[in-house]
N, C-alpha and C positions, 0 to 999 in steps of 0.2 A: 461518036470517041471513039481515038483510033487508041490504040493499044498502048502503044507510048503515053498519050495524053492520061489516059485509064491506070496507068502504071506509075509516072511522078508527079503529073500535073494536079492531082485532085490529090486532097488533103487527106490523113490519116482516119484521121475522126470523121468524116465526112465515110469516107470506106466505111467503118464499124459501124457508126449509128445505121446506114443504110444496109448493110447487110446483117447487123444482127439485133441491132437495139428497138428498133419498129417493131419485129415482126413478133418479138419475146413480150416487149412491153403489152400489146393489143393481144396475144394470145393468154399470156397471164390474168389481165383484167377481166378478160370475157369468162372463162372458167372458171375466177375466182366470184364474179359477180353471178354466176348459175351456181353453183356448188351452195354459196354462202345465203342467196337471199330466195331463192326457188328451193332448190330440190333438199337441203336438208332441214329446211324450216318447215314445209310442208310435209316431211314424214315424220318429226317434231309432233306439228299440231295431231296428225291422223292417230300419229301412237297417242298424244293425252283425250282426243275423243273418245276411240275406243275404249280407254281406262275409266273414262266417265262413262259411260253409257256401261259398260262393267258393275262399276259401282252402283249405280244405280238401281240396275234389276236385284242384284241383293239387296238393297234398302226396299225393296218393293217385294219381295218374297219376305225380309222380317215382318213387314208390317202387316202382310196378307195374313202369316203366322198368327201374331198377336192379333188380330181383326177375330182369325178363327177361334183361337181359344178366349177371347171374351164372351164370342156366341156362344161352345162351348158350355164355360162353367156359369151361364144366364141361364142355360135349359136344366141342367143339374141343381142348381142353386133355389128357382122359381118351381119348385116340384113338391106337393106330396108330401110323398114320400120319405126327399130329404127331412124335409121341415118337422114332419112326427120324430126322427131318428134324432135329430140336435134335441128336441124335445125332450126323446126318452119311450117314448112311446113305440115304436118300432124296431125292436134290438134284431129282425131280419133283414136290417135292410144290405148290410153289407153283403151279407149271402145272395142275397134277391140282387146284386144290381152292378157289383165290381169283383170282376174277376181278371187271372191274368191273359186272356182274348180278349178281354174287354177294353183293359190297357192296350193291347196291342195294337187293336181296331182301329184303337183313336188317336195311335201314335203321341202315348203318354210318355213320358220319364216318369212325371211325379204326379200322384191325384191325393190331397187331403183334404181332410175336415177340421175346422177349427171352428173352436165357441169363442161368443161374444165377449170374452174375456182375453183372445186372441192367442188362447193354452189351445195345444196340439190335441184332437182328439183321434183322430185316425187320420193312418197315413202310407200308402203302397208304392215301390214302384215295381218295376216286372223284371224277375229274375229271366233275362235271356237263356241263362247258360243251363238253367235247372225245369224254365218253363212256369215260374208257380210265380208266385206276390211275394214281396220282398219288402222288408222295414223300409223307413225313409234311410239315407245317412246323415248323421249331424248337422255338415256343409249344409243341407238344403232343410233340414228342419228348422236350422237356425236362418235361412234366406224367407222361409217361408213364413217364418213370425216374423220381420221384419217388414216383409210386404204387407200381412192385412194389417199392424200400424200404418202403415203410407196409406194405402188406401181405404183404413176405416172410413172415412169422412165421403168418400165416393162409392153410390151403392155398390157400382161394378168398373171394371177397368182391367189394365194390360199394362205390361211394361219388361223391363229386363230386368236382372240382378244378380250381381256376382255368386257363386254358392262353393265355395274351396276354389279350387285351380278352376273352376270352366263357368259357363254365362249362361241364366236361366232363360226363356224365355216364359213370364207369368200371366196368366188369366185369371181373374178372381172376382167372385159374385157373392153377395148377400144372400142369405137362405133364406128364404120365405114361403109363402104358399104358392099354390098355382096358379090362381086369382092374383099372387102379386103383392098379397098383402102382409102384412109383418103383426106384431114388431119381429126385425130381424134375429135370430138365437142362435146365427155364428156364418160360417164362412165355407166356400165351397172355391179351394185353390187348386188346377192344375198348371201341370209345367214341361217344359222341353225343353230339352240342351239345342241351344242355339249352334254350336259346331257340330249340329246332325242332322236331319230332317232334308226341308227342303231346300235350307242355305246350301247343307254341304255336297246337295244331286245340284243345284245350280252353280255351286262353285267347279265343280271338276266338270261341268259341260263346258262351260266357259273357258276351262285349263288357267281356270286361277287359284291364287291361296286367299284365304280369308281367316283374321285371328280376330279376338278381340279383346281390350286390355281394360281391366280399372284405370278413370283421368288419373288416378293418382302414381299409377304407375308408366302413365303413356309414356310411350318409347320415342318420341319429340326431342330432333335434335335442337332446340332453342324453345327461351319464353315466347319470343316473337312467332314461331310457328305456334302455338297453341295460341295465340292472342289473334291471329289470322284467323284460326280455325272457328274461335268464338264468332267470329264475325262473318267469316264467308259463307262457313258450313262446310266446306270443303275445300282442303288442298291435296297437291300434290308433288311429289320431288323423286326424283332420282335414287335409286338406292346401288350404287355402284353403275358399273357398266353391263350388266347380266339382267336389273332388274328394275323398274319405279311401280310405287306406292301410290296407292291412293288414301288420305282418310278421310272421317267424317264424326259426327257425336249422335251416340245415341240417348236417349231423354231415359233417366232413370222412373223408379216409378211415384215422385215425387216433380217429377216434371221437369227436373234439371238433369243439365249433362251429367255424365254415370259410365257411359264406356264407351270407349275410341274404337272403332272399326276400320281397321288396317286389311286392305285390297292388296296385294301383288302380283303382278301380271310380268311375266317374260317379255323383252323390249326385241321381240319377233321383225315387230314395224319397221324398227329404226333400224336393223342389223341387215333389215331387206334392203333399205333406204342407205345405209352406208355402203353394203356391197356395188350398189348400182352407180352411185358415186365413186369408188374405186375403180369399176370397171370404165367408170369415162374418165379417171385420173389416168388411169393405164392408156388410153388412146388417147389421150391428149397428151401426157410424156411420152407416146412414142412418136406422135405429132412433132413434139420437138425437138427429141431428139434426132427425126429426122431433121428438122430444120438447122441443129446445132451442124451436123454431119455434111450440110450442103455450106453455111457461114464457115467452115474450117476450111473445106476444101477451097471457096476464095481467097480466104485470109493468106492460104497456102499461098497460093497463085500472084497475088498481089502484092503481100505486105513481112508475111513470116519469114522467107528467104535472104531481104534483108535485113530485119533484126535478128538470123540470126548469124549473120555475119557479123553486126557488130556487139554481140551475145560472145562470138569466138575471137574480137580482137578486145577485148574486156579481159576474158581467160589470159590473152596472151599476156595481157599488161599485168593480169594480178598473181602468174603465177612466178614473172620476175622482181623481187623484191624495190630495185630500184627504178621508181616513177620517173627520173628525171627522160627530160625527150622524148616520152612516151607518148603517143598521137594514133587517136582513131579513124582509120581511109574507109570512108562510103559516101560514094556519089549520089548525085539527084538534089531534087531544090524542095522536097515532101520534109514533112517533120521527124520522118527520121535522122535524115541527112541535118538537120537542125539540131537533134538529138546529138548527135556526133558532135556536131563542135559544141558543144553544152558540157559535153563529159570528157571534151579536151580540156575548155576551160578549166573546166573542173580540177580536173589533176593537175593542171597546174597551180588552184588554189589550193590543194589538197598538202601537196609539197608546202608552200610557205605557213599551212596550219600544223601543220607536222611539228614544225620544227615552233610555230608559235607554242602549240601546245605542253610539247616537252618542256617548254622554260615557265609556263605558268604551273603547269604539274607541280614543276619542284619547288613552287615559290609560295603556291597555294598548300603545300602539306607543310612549310614549314609556318606558315602566319595559321594554318588550323590548329598544330600543337603549339602554336604563342596563344591563342587563343583559347584553346583549352588549359593553358597555364595558368591566365588572366581568369577564368572563369571560375576554378580549382581552388584560388587563394581564399583564403580564411578571411582575411584582410572586405572584401569586399560583400560579407554577410554583416551589412548594418553600418558600417562604417562611413566615418566621415568623409567631409573634399577633400582635404590633404590628406589622408590616410588612401585613398582611393587614389589620386591621385599618383601618391608613391609608388604603388603598384604598379600604375603601365611607366611609369620614368624610366625604368630598368629598361624591359624588355623593347620598349621603343627606337629610347635611344641607339642602344650595341644592336639588337636582332634585326632592326628592321632598314634603320639607317635609314630615318626621313630627316627630310632638312630642320622643319621644325613642326611642332606641334602644342596645340593649345587646349586649355578646357575651359569654358567662358559662363557666366551667370547673370542672368541679364533678365531685368525686370522689365515691363512695359514701359516703364518711363524713362527706360534707355539708364538708367543706374546701372552697370558692370561689377563681376568680379570676376580678376584671374583663379581659377582653382590650382593651376598647374604653376610653374616657374615661370615666370612673363619675359616674354622678350622684346625689348627696347624698342624695337624695328615695328612691332604691332600695336603700340600705344601712344600714336599720334591721334590728335582728334577728328580727325575727318574719319579714319576707319572706328573712331568710335562712334559720331553721329550717324553715319552709315547703316553698322550692326543696331544700333539701337532702333531708329527709324523701321527696320526691315521686319526686327524681329514683332516691333509696335504691331503692325499690320499682319504678323502668322500668326492662325491659331495653332493651339499646340496640338500634340498628336500626329502631325502629320509627317510626308516624306523628307527625306533629306532635301535641302534645297542650296544650291551655290551661293557663297555672298565673295564677292570681289571689290579693289578694289582699284583704282588705275597708280595710287601710290603705290602699293606691295603687290604682282601678280602673282598671286600666289592661291591656290586653287582652296574654296574654305567649304566644309559641307555644315548646316548646321543643321542639329536637329530638336522637335521641340516636344516642351515636357512642360509638367506643374511639379513643382518643389514646395511645398509646404504652404499651398496656396497661392505660389507667384508663378507666372508663365516668362519662360526663358528659353534657353537653348543653348544644346553642348554645340559648341565649333571646335571646328576640326581643321587646323590651317595647314596646308602640306605640301611640300613641293619635294619630288624626288631626287637624292645624286644626278641621276641621268639627265633631268629634265623630260622624260619622255609620258606620256599618261601612263599609269599605271592604276586600273580599275578594283584589281584584287586589294589595293591598298585602300583603297578606298571603302570599299564593304569588309575590309578587317578594321578601318576604324568606325564604321558605322556599329558594326556589333560590339566593339569593345564600348563604346558612350553608350550602347543601351543597356549594356550590364552596368555601368556606371549609375546613368540613371535610375534603374530601379532600386538601385541599393542605398541612392541616395532618399530615393522616397521611403526604404524600408526605414533608416537612421533617421526620418525625422517623424514617422509615423510612430517609430519605438519613443520616439521623445517623449510628444504627446501623449503615448500611455503611458508612458513611467508618470508625468505628470498630473492625468488622470485619477492615477488611480490614488497617486499620494492625495490631491486633491479630495478624492472619494473618502480616505479613510483618516487625516486628520483635523483636529480641531482651527479653522482659520486664524483667531487672535492668538493661542496658544503655541499650535504645531503639535500638541499630543493628539493622541489616540482618540475619537468621537466616540459616540456610545457604541454606533455599529461594529466598529473595528476592534471596542475592548471586548462587547459581550461575543463577541467572533475568536478571537484568542482565547477570553475564559472556558467555551464552549470545548475548542481544541484541544488546552491546559486540562482538562476536566476532564476530557474523554486518553489522555496518554497518563493519566492517574493512576500508579500500580501501587499494590504490598502494600508499604507503612508510609509511602511518601505524603505528605499533607501539600495544599496550598492556603492561600488565604486571600482576602475581597478586604480594602479597606474602603470605606466612604467617609469622605471628608467634608465639612459644610465649613468653610470660611466664617470666621466671629467679628461682627464690627466694620463689615464690609459695606453694607448698604446704607450706614452715616459716610463712610467715606465717599460713596459714591454718590450722594445727593448731597454733600457741602463741598466737593471737588471736581463734578463734573464725572462725566462719560469716559474723556478721555485721561486723565486718570487712575480710575476704576479700570479700563483695561489695563494700564502702565503693572495694576498692583498683580492683575491674574497674572501678566507676563510674567512677572517676578517670582507669584509664589509657583509657576510651572517651572523655574530656571530649581528653584530650592526642591523641589519635590521630586526631579527629575536629579542633584546632587544626594539627596538621603535615599534613595535610594541603589539598586545593584543595578550594574548592565541588563541584566538578564530579564529585572520586572519588568512591567508596563504600567506604565501612569497613564490616564484619560480623564478629558474633564466631558462633564455627563451635558453639561449647561450653567449658566450664571455662578456662583461660585462655587459647584459640585463638584468634588474630583474623585477620582479610584483610581484604587492604587492594585495590582494584580501581583501577589508575591508566587513567582512558582515554585517556588521549592522552600518550605519553613518546616522546622523541627518541633517545638511544639508551641503551648503557650504565652512559653515564656517568651524564648525568643519574636514571635509576633508580638510582644508590647513593648519589646525594647524598638525594635522599629519604629513601630505607633510611637513611642517615646520621641524616636531621634526628629521623626517628623513633625511634633510637635516643637519640638526644641530648636526646627527652621525655620517656622511659620509666626516663631514668636519674636524673632530677633526683630529690633527697627528695622524698616526700610526708607532708604532713605532715595526720594525720587526728586533730583532739579533741586529746584531754590525751595521746593515746599520744606514743612518741618516731618518731621520724622514720624513715619507712620506706622502704631502698630496692628496689628490684628492677630486674630487666634485661629483658633479649629475646635471642631470636636469630631471626632474620630469615632466612627463603628464599623466593626469588623465582622467576620463571619470564616471557618475552618472548614476547608472540604478533607476528606469526608467526612469530618463530626458532625456537620451540619447541613448533609446534604451534598450531591452530586446536580442540583441542576442551577442552571447559570441562573436566572431570575428568580428562583428561591435566594440563592446566597445573595445576590443582590439587596433583594428583599432583607430579609436579616440582619445584612449590615446598615440598612439604611435603615431598620425600624432599631437597632442597635448606637447608629449615630444620635437617633434624636434623645434616646436616654440620657444620653451620656452631655446634648448640650441643654437636658432639662435639671440636670444636677447639677449644683453649686459647688462639688468637692473633686469632681473629676471630669478632663477632659476624651475619656478612652473609654468605650465598653466594649465588652465582646459580646454576640448573640444569644439568646438563651438557644438552649436545644428545644428539636422540637418536637411534639409530643406525640408518642407513641401508644402504636394502637393498643389496644387491650388483649387479651390474653383469651 
């Protein structure tokens, strides 16, 4: 291939691909695979295997130490002199058999003789500083006592136990005769600290650290690790970048896991692997750098000079604020030349775009300010349709300058209602038929979609919604005065109608909530407060009762209501109850509360009463109102009466249920009396002093 063909005919993508991409991808892929799948994984496996081997050697050393203690305690336990001493027949046993040198030769940190009741009889430890025997520490004594209890049923045994802040390896044997005959009259206990002796020497030899922790204080990172340790009996995990730890459980004297053994090893193997990988990466980086330099030289000769020329032309154009009649001049037929042509086309479009952007920016600023004005209008907070359309009327007509806009509420059957001021041009039947058909097939909650008619060449957008259970749309029909397309106007109307949609739904939701609240608080027949509403208001009034203030509860039961209901029917009975409710409202103050508990039982809450005389006057007024004959249509005048019981607070207490019960009892007392129709509740009995 000639130099001219290589420089001009071959595409720039081919040049870059052949000179840079393929060597780079192949080299990086090989190096990455080599590091991830061979070297690093191999060093990690070697590290894990080395740590596991060290851990197993430490466990074997501990087991060997326990076996040695087990044999040693058996030798001392099955000994006639020991048996005689524990029986009390050999007072010279201690002086003859136990001294500092003996403990030192046996490598014991504690030796104890315990009687059959698990009481410590003799206990010694080597005092290395003074080279004499000393008494056991309280922690070791307590540990030995626990050990004899745990291993009492086993003739002999060995295990580990915590003594203060250290861990003991214990050997224990019953005291028998030399022939192994009994009965046993005590125990021989020998102990060594686990962090000393063979374990410590082995740990230092393998250059690892070992420590022991009680199981309840184990420093594992999670409960999942403890569960895995119980299942697998061995666990490894890194502790930072410098160390890796292995864990295993040591069985206690009862055979259950009691201690956590942790072995810490420096990550020298992994460090060596990382150093090797680093060396490999440095070599790869140097090789890749050489490749990049070679590719750079090639690109410098092939393409970079021409690209720099394009850059110089663009910088010249950028330095001149006027983009009119500016062109990039680059010769050739490759991608660089095509790029120059595209840049020239882009420059021309930029000039046009800058003009349009300035126009849109000014208009968008105006529309955003108007949208904020509409959104912050208090009328949008749950206002009805007419109020909401009034919010839009002024801004859209005076500020935006639209030819026409209208908002419609339509259901799936084609019925519609114009929410804004209607325009006669949009009320033809063809338009309505088309609108209803389109809305019936369109689900609610979708993006705005256009509605057009041949009769009215106006662009319309519909926004699906659900208002009070009805499906419909908000339709904006607009035609700008210039007759050109204005998407910013459409976006503005979309946002405005969405605000109206939310407000309408809030309005209907508020109406439903008010209706449900009224229905839950009022008796449906008389529209008086029902039982729950009355009890709530009574409780509130009692909580607010202060000082010398009083309130009263009147419990009213109608007389002669049942005969009227039986003779004339339930319709007349309901009419009587409604008339009673009207008369009770008229006989009480506006601040008082009248309620119906059910049947012919009514209650009145007098929120403020001066004394019993004032209460009686109100009761008499209520009785007079109820005793007047009732004229109900063509029926003869009906006469009913009432019996009233009353209770005062705080005179009769402050409990709402208690006041109602006392007033109810007083009402029944008045009903049984032939001489009165009103009775005040009796005072509640007082507790004896």
